[in-house]
C-alpha positions in Angstrom: -36.7 -8.1 65.3 -36.1 -11.0 62.3 -36.0 -10.4 58.5 -39.2 -11.0 56.9 -40.6 -14.4 55.4 -39.7 -13.9 51.2 -42.3 -13.6 49.2 -41.1 -16.5 47.3 -39.2 -19.5 46.6 -37.0 -17.6 44.3 -36.1 -14.8 47.1 -36.2 -17.4 49.8 -33.5 -19.1 47.8 -31.5 -15.5 46.6 -31.6 -14.8 50.6 -29.8 -18.3 51.6 -27.3 -17.1 49.2 -27.0 -13.6 49.9 -26.8 -15.4 54.0 -24.3 -17.5 52.6 -22.2 -15.3 51.0 -21.9 -13.3 54.3 -21.2 -16.1 56.5 -18.6 -17.2 54.2 -16.8 -13.6 54.1 -17.3 -13.4 58.1 -15.5 -17.2 58.6 -12.7 -17.6 55.9 -10.6 -19.9 58.5 -13.8 -22.2 59.3 -15.0 -22.3 55.3 -11.1 -23.1 55.0 -11.1 -25.8 57.5 -14.0 -27.1 55.9 -12.8 -27.1 52.6 -9.6 -29.5 53.9 -12.1 -32.0 55.6 -14.4 -32.4 52.9 -10.9 -33.0 50.6 -9.9 -35.7 53.0 -13.2 -37.4 53.5 -14.5 -37.5 50.0 -10.8 -38.3 48.2 -11.6 -41.3 45.9 -15.1 -39.7 45.2 -13.3 -36.3 44.1 -10.5 -38.0 42.1 -12.9 -40.0 40.7 -14.6 -37.2 39.6 -11.9 -35.1 37.7 -10.4 -38.4 36.3 -14.2 -38.4 34.9 -13.6 -34.7 33.8 -10.3 -35.4 31.9 -11.9 -38.4 29.8 -15.0 -36.0 28.7 -12.2 -33.2 27.9 -9.9 -35.7 26.5 -12.7 -37.6 24.0 -14.4 -34.3 23.0 -10.9 -33.0 21.7 -10.6 -36.0 19.6 -14.2 -35.5 18.5 -12.8 -31.9 17.1 -9.5 -32.6 16.1 -11.2 -36.0 13.9 -13.2 -32.6 12.6 -10.5 -30.7 11.8 -8.9 -34.2 9.9 -12.0 -34.6 8.1 -12.4 -31.3 6.9 -9.3 -30.7 5.6 -9.1 -33.9 3.8 -12.4 -33.0 2.2 -11.2 -29.6 1.3 -7.9 -31.0 -0.1 -10.1 -33.6 -2.0 -12.6 -31.1 -3.5 -10.4 -28.1 -3.3 -11.3 -26.7 -6.9 -15.0 -27.1 -6.4 -14.6 -25.0 -2.6 -13.1 -22.5 -4.5 -15.7 -22.0 -6.4 -18.1 -21.5 -4.5 -15.9 -19.4 -1.9 -15.4 -17.5 -5.1 -19.3 -17.8 -5.7 -20.3 -16.8 -2.3 -18.1 -13.7 -2.1 -19.4 -12.3 -5.3 -23.1 -12.7 -4.7 -22.2 -10.3 -1.4 -20.3 -7.8 -3.2 -23.2 -7.4 -5.6 -26.2 -7.6 -3.3 -24.5 -6.1 -0.1 -21.2 -3.8 -1.4 -20.9 -1.8 1.5 -21.6 -4.5 4.0 -19.3 -6.8 2.3 -16.1 -4.0 2.1 -16.5 -3.3 5.8 -16.4 -7.3 6.4 -13.2 -7.3 4.5 -11.4 -4.5 6.2 -12.4 -6.3 9.4 -10.9 -9.6 8.5 -7.7 -7.5 6.9 -7.2 -5.6 10.2 -7.9 -8.9 12.6 -4.7 -10.5 10.5 -2.5 -7.6 10.6 -3.4 -7.4 14.5 -2.6 -10.5 14.8 0.5 -11.2 12.9 1.8 -7.6 13.1 5.7 -9.4 13.7 5.0 -10.5 10.1 3.6 -7.4 8.8 6.7 -5.4 10.6 9.0 -7.3 8.5 7.5 -7.8 5.6 7.8 -3.3 5.7 10.8 -3.7 6.6 12.1 -5.3 3.9 10.2 -3.9 1.6 11.1 -0.1 2.4 15.0 -1.9 2.4 14.4 -3.4 -1.0 12.8 -0.1 -2.7 13.9 2.8 -0.2 12.9 5.8 -3.4 8.8 4.6 -2.9 9.6 4.8 0.7 10.8 8.3 0.5 8.5 9.4 -2.1 5.9 7.8 0.1 6.7 9.9 2.7 6.5 12.8 1.1 3.3 12.3 -0.4 1.6 11.7 3.2 3.6 14.9 4.4 2.1 16.8 1.9 -1.4 15.5 2.2 -1.4 15.8 5.6 0.9 18.4 7.0 -1.6 20.2 8.7 -2.7 17.1 11.3 1.0 16.4 11.6 1.6 19.9 12.7 -1.4 19.8 14.9 0.0 16.8 16.6 3.9 18.3 16.8 2.2 21.1 19.0 0.0 18.8 20.6 3.3 16.8 21.5 4.6 19.8 22.5 2.6 21.5 24.7 2.2 18.2 26.8 5.9 19.9 28.3 7.3 22.2 26.7 10.5 22.7 29.1 11.3 19.0 28.6 10.6 19.5 24.1 13.2 22.9 24.4 15.5 20.9 26.9 15.5 17.9 23.9 15.7 20.3 21.3 18.9 22.0 22.8 20.6 19.3 23.9 20.2 18.3 19.7 21.3 21.4 18.4 24.4 21.2 20.4 25.2 17.6 19.2 24.8 18.8 15.3 27.5 21.4 16.2 29.6 18.8 17.7 29.2 17.0 14.8 29.9 19.2 12.0 32.5 20.6 13.6 34.4 17.4 13.5 33.2 16.2 9.9 31.2 13.3 11.6 28.2 11.9 9.6 24.7 12.3 10.6 23.3 8.8 12.8 21.4 7.1 10.5 19.7 4.7 13.3 16.5 2.9 13.2 14.0 0.6 15.3 14.4 -3.2 15.5 13.0 -6.0 17.7 14.0 -7.7 20.5 14.6 -10.9 18.5 16.4 -9.2 16.1 19.0 -7.4 18.9 18.8 -10.9 20.3 20.4 -12.3 16.6 22.8 -9.5 15.4 24.2 -9.7 19.5 25.0 -13.1 18.8 26.2 -13.3 15.6 28.7 -10.4 16.6 29.9 -12.2 19.7 30.2 -15.5 17.2 32.6 -13.9 14.8 34.6 -11.3 16.4 35.3 -14.3 19.3 35.9 -16.6 17.1 39.7 -18.5 17.8 40.7 -19.6 14.5 42.8 -22.6 13.9 46.3 -22.5 12.5 45.0 -24.4 9.9 42.5 -21.8 9.0 44.9 -19.1 9.6 47.2 -21.1 7.2 44.6 -21.7 4.0 44.0 -17.9 4.7 47.3 -16.5 4.3 49.0 -19.4 1.6 45.6 -20.4 0.0 44.3 -19.9 -3.6 43.2 -16.0 -4.3 40.6 -14.7 -4.7 38.3 -16.3 -8.1 38.6 -13.3 -10.3 34.9 -13.7 -11.5 34.3 -12.8 -8.4 36.3 -10.0 -8.2 35.1 -9.1 -11.3 31.2 -9.3 -10.5 32.1 -7.3 -6.9 33.6 -3.9 -9.4 30.6 -4.4 -11.5 28.2 -4.8 -9.1 29.9 -1.3 -7.6 29.8 0.5 -11.3 26.3 0.0 -11.3 25.6 1.4 -7.8 27.7 4.3 -8.2 26.4 4.8 -12.2 22.7 4.2 -10.5 23.0 6.6 -7.9 24.3 9.2 -10.7 21.3 8.8 -12.8 19.3 9.4 -10.2 20.7 12.6 -8.0 22.9 14.2 -11.2 25.7 14.2 -8.6 29.2 12.3 -9.4 31.1 11.9 -6.5 35.3 12.2 -6.6 35.7 8.3 -6.4 33.3 8.5 -9.7 36.0 7.6 -12.3 33.6 6.0 -14.6 34.1 7.5 -18.5 31.5 8.5 -20.4 31.0 5.5 -22.9 30.8 2.6 -19.4 28.5 4.9 -17.8 26.0 5.1 -20.7 26.3 1.0 -21.3 26.1 1.5 -17.1 22.6 3.3 -16.9 21.3 1.2 -20.6 21.7 -2.1 -18.4 19.6 -0.6 -15.8 17.0 0.8 -17.6 17.1 -2.5 -18.7 16.4 -4.1 -15.5 13.5 -2.2 -14.4 16.2 -0.3 -11.9 15.5 3.0 -13.2 12.9 5.1 -15.2 14.3 5.7 -19.0 14.6 9.3 -19.2 11.6 10.2 -20.6 9.7 8.3 -17.8 11.7 10.6 -14.8 10.4 12.6 -12.6 11.9 15.2 -10.6 13.9 14.2 -6.9 11.7 14.4 -4.1 13.5 16.6 -1.7 14.9 13.7 0.8 16.6 12.5 -2.6 18.2 15.8 -3.1 18.8 15.7 0.2 20.0 12.5 0.7 22.1 13.4 -2.4 24.0 16.6 -0.8 25.1 14.2 2.1 26.4 11.2 0.2 28.5 14.1 -1.4 29.8 15.8 1.4 30.7 12.5 3.0 32.5 11.7 0.1 34.6 15.0 0.2 35.2 14.1 4.0 36.2 10.4 3.1 38.7 12.1 0.5 39.7 14.6 2.7 40.5 11.7 5.6 42.6 9.7 2.8 44.6 12.7 2.0 45.3 12.5 5.7 46.5 10.0 6.2 47.9 8.5 3.0 51.6 6.8 3.5 51.9 6.9 -0.4 51.5 9.1 -3.2 48.1 9.3 -4.8 47.5 7.0 -7.9 46.4 8.7 -11.1 42.8 8.0 -12.0 43.2 5.7 -15.1 42.2 8.1 -18.1 39.2 5.7 -19.9 37.9 8.0 -22.2 40.4 9.6 -25.0 40.9 13.1 -24.2 39.8 15.5 -26.5 41.1 17.4 -29.1 42.8 20.5 -28.6 41.6 22.9 -31.0 44.3 25.2 -33.2 44.2 28.3 -34.6 43.2 28.3 -38.0 44.7 31.1 -40.8 41.3 32.1 -42.5 43.6 34.0 -45.3 44.4 31.0 -46.7 42.4 28.7 -49.3 41.7 25.3 -49.8 44.4 23.1 -50.2 47.6 26.5 -49.0 
């Protein structure tokens, strides 16, 4: 029994295509042999066809590049005019349809962030490193505004595998107990990219595995000492950091030997340079800042204890930068003035 004839030309062609696909699927060896014979027989024709296709593609790319060059040159020659046209267009879009304009801007910004993820991450890391206080306050504000959402996420993550979550918590608590028992500081790790890790390892290897030449060793031993202005700059930067820490947290470590007058001078310098706010504009420290200050004080105490344990020479007395306060003396109120 044969298949019925197709009703029209399009149906007949579709039936032929379907039959051809079935035959090719059932006879892959014959199809492969036919392709080999065809390429061998029509080698010059196929080569000419491929060369023509490559030439057309090259010409099309050359035309596109010429258009791009012309557009760049035209924009450079009429930059102010083009900027004004773009500005006027944005203003008209913002005025006529503000909702659609904002949606397009958000989509464009998100597209840029998606295509420049590493650049965005590096910018955020630099920003957080340069201003960690702003980062901690921003994190505190986010936690306060999204407390329920964060709690729901933690619970959802917990109930995916509660046994594994409890095991991780048990291991963490045991590690923290051992750390506190031997007096070690908490771990402060941060994520980095693979490229940064490779660069850091290469820099460390180049630094520690480097072989010093005799000339370099002699220069290190017998060379000129560190210039005094560099030492003064280092001491000043150290004092500024200690004064800033004490100003922000209200905690003075045992290594902070600044006098009252010197500390006031440094605080005025910090306020003048904008590193801290004046006393009337200061706000209360966040819980994270208080916790970091307490941890810094604890670490300073640990360092002092280790120094005392490993000390081989008597401890130098701390310099007295401010004059000692006057000792009050008893006064005989029975005597009159001048007696």
